[in-house]
C-alpha angles and dihedrals in degrees: 000000000000097000124064129185098242093161137356122217122180116231109245093226102037142033094246124114121225118223118210127202119229089253091054092048091049091053092048092047091053090055092044091055090055098037120009092187110038120186124242091262091050091052092051090048089051092055091050094048096046113054091189088068095050093103092055119089120231091243090055090050088052091052091050091055091046091053092043091054090047092052090049091051091048091049092051092047091048090050091048092049091049090052092048090047091052090049092049092047091051092044090049089053089049092050092048090052090047089050090052090050091050091049089054089049091051091050089049092050092047089053092049090047091053091048091051091049089053091049092049092049091049091049094048091047091058110091102177122106092248094057093118090049089053092056091046092049089048089055091047090050090052091050090051090053090052104033119185106256112246113216115223118234106274118222112247090220095048112095090187090060091049090048090054090053089047093052091048089050090050093052094047092046093051090049088058097041098048105005140059102264090118127040100237123198118193115242117244114262095018100123119170121237142131092278100032124107088244138249113329124186137171131211127261124202099353133126111273120350126300139182132186133196135176125187148144126259131178096234130100117257095248091053091047091051091050091053095045093050089054091074098168090062094064109013103080093194093059110106097179140343118202122189102209098178138014120198120183118220128216093249093061095263131116137232116209129189108214135189113197130182121199131195123248110241094223140025090248102076139038123261122255132234133192135211107199147164115227120198123195118189144142122245125221092260091057096259119143118229128194110181130172141184139169120265109230137159089269095052095040126219134113122329115251131223116297112268094234106178092355130087112234110239125190128237110206117206104308137149151111132297109198116188125185113246124221110265097007141326133052141266110225130200114192126189124182116183121169141159107214096188093250094188092070094066130073112276094243090059098046095098087067089061096037098051118104088186092061090048089050093053098042100041119006100042091035090061093048093046092049092053092047090048092053090045091056093045090050092051092049093242092128120062121188125198129222095058093272121139115235091241091056092051090047089052090053090053092048092048092050092051094044092050091051092047090050089052094048094048101036096195114205092222087063089057100260119145133178118257120216117272126241090226098280123097097201098093124040118210119200127174136198113204092171102063091166087073092065102025097136136143092298095054136056130201091230092075093063124078115247091223096057137302143111145186128305124197127196114193142168139175131203143165119250126197131210095001117120106228093221092052093048094050092046089053093048090050097047098038104042092153088066092071112006127092113221092208092055090047088052091052092050091049092046090055087071088063127079094252115033118216119246120290107265094228095137096051117108102209099325119231126313113253135197120230134211117202115212113192118225107172144335137195122254096265094036091242088132133025135182120213145163116237118205114203107202111229129221135169127204098188138023093257089059094062090122088063094055094078123085113248128211133213129190104219135190119196123184142163097034094136105107091202096058107106114225094358120153113228115214140175115190126170142169132192116253133179128241095268093061095193122194090250095043113153112253125200103184126214132163152097135300123191118188120187120231117217109268110260136185101225137168115261091257091063097045096066116125114257103245106208093142093049088232104075099092113112115230130008117316092011093285121152126230114273091238091063094070089066098045122103097155134114114317119196108203131175139174116237120201121188125189129171124185128202132177116227144186116238096245090052098044098109092046092050090047092052091047092048094048092048092045095051090048088053091048090050090053092047092049091050091053091047091048091052091047098050097039105122111257092237089062103031094083088076094058100043132254126304117263110286111230106239104181121125088245091058092049091050093047091052090054092049092049094051095041093049092048090053093047095049103037101026091230136097120257088216138337118260129181092214129040091209114128096241092053091051091048093050091050091048093046095050097039110132093226120075109256120183140162130216134189123268106225122153095200099045141041113273112262124203115251103173141013134174123236093275090048092053089048091051094049092039093226144103133252090258097048090041090081090064093059120093123208095234090054095063097044121080121227093270091049092050091050092050092048091050092050092048097042095091089053090051090050095049105037097021100242145040137191116234122204126241115292150140129273132175129240122227087261092056097254116141116242124195125206132186097218140347134208124205123192140165116254112219125201127220090283091052090246121140109270104168144322120265128204131191118195110199126212095354124178139169112264 
């Protein structure tokens, strides 16, 4: 039979079915591949061009394409559901295993609880004077019965000895990954699901700090192992990883002796290095295992390189268990367990080295996120604009971070040396006059003068209190004009040119500039994003022609999710030119804010670390009286600032003076910003914001209170004295948010003043307040209500506005129970501005 029923499509106007020959279907499929939804003209053209379709009506052709699109959609949906089902099946298996592990842990804890009860009863039943000694001796006897095994010194040239260490490492790692060797506590917010990062837990009451994660990725085990072993590609704190020896094992695995150096997160403590044995093998069930531990005198094995300027840290049995998943993909178990020698760092910084949550964010979750990111890029699920490949954009991010880490650490073997101080110890200046020593992927020889020069870095670290790291970095990113100097930006940009423009030493703050942020890429969970920032240029005189050009920065922002526990917030940027080539030179500068674990400390230990000599709150470095009575939650974080500049030899001292002065200015700006954006529920511990004391502020306070009394007949607040300074203090410390905006008929109202509560509500400062427009903080309902009430405000001078929602300058929603708007009159009873009071406001 010549005809076959390849597909059946119902005629849209009749009950007949149309039968297509294989040749007709092939012709239609070719067109569908090129154009799934052809127009009426295209369908008619198709019939004319293909004689074999001449007996098919245009309407029938239309129905065929409709059905074909429907089948394609159903096929894609079926494929998606199968993928989701596989993920859910694997995740269910993972959760069942986790449940079994938790049941074992519960049984273990019940046993320990019973044993402790028995010990307590035995101790309390003993009435002799040496009862305590009996219990101690009992414990010693038990320890003698179960002595800690002492490992003999393993011969460096004995593979059998190294294999024994490797097998012990494997057993201990598996007991942590799938057993109860460590008391794991799940991190807040880490909920399992088909699209979640997985199950993340941190250690409790164990030596060192440890974190554990298990999740599902759509990559084969061998590919996952390859990525995880390339630690510098995903662990941003890894400076270098050298494999000094590779020894094959009889089972097809390998033993590697590895020396790894890591960066210090701040300028206040030395960097760490590790000397480890890494064992890669395959288990009987087909799972891949990569486990690792430090080689020490207690474990035996060869002695590693001397630590030099590093402090030798210890990696306790850690690693990756990678199991093949049914269908495709892998289930990964990750364990990171380290002892960072916490006693070698200043006491105030020890929480950085004692926090399992920070380890989880920086290492454990970073590995899992990186694998999931590559899996999505490989599958084509992520599309980036700008014509850049994902690998290229990832390289940009790595180069920015590495450049910033190099600047913060300033290793001598990279060529960095300390420059003499000007008498203050708040800002450290280091220079590198041998850039060839550290010309790596983040640098480029074109940025250094051929006749002599190098790179200079000005850096500082300090402790901040009651400022959420994510909020501070978001503010610094979105309000660059609050801290940056346009003249210094212009110098940094000009250094990319053949002839840099003069050092802006004489400039007092430069000119304010507006910025436009152009997104490039972001990670799956938006915990990190790469962007280009365009700083719009302008010149006010012929000598400022260098400022007339737009400037560009490549910028990396990460850790701005306020709900991420233990996450480091960072803003790193480098000037680039308009071409933005893949190998563009990058000289990184920026900010890093790392949270310290919340602690309930005595007042003596909650003092701000004053590295900049300007961090003390209040005159003479005294603390508010209220602080002596506080023992509540303290949010503390370490802020590190580093700015890099290239220089010519004959201008080195000028550039150093400019850099030192600039970083001091940035430190002061950041402190003001931190005070301004500190949440009001915490800000009482760090003192009030600076009270504006100018005559204009005193006069405005009088006008605001007088106008409120004239229009409403009531008092804004009760004061014992009518003196201007008393009014201003009452206005400034009023619990409700009071703010003023301009009254311009031809432009949107702009805020001109706000009291302390108003600045808290808007999450801004008095300086940045003038960039905020009234219509930007009101939602649509609020704008409509204000428009409807505006005539009442104009006629009777005030109006009450109902409860509503507005938005802070950082984008956070704020609710208020009621608002009052009134006209502020000057001494001549002319309209000066419009005042608002938002009552009982709070962040939603």
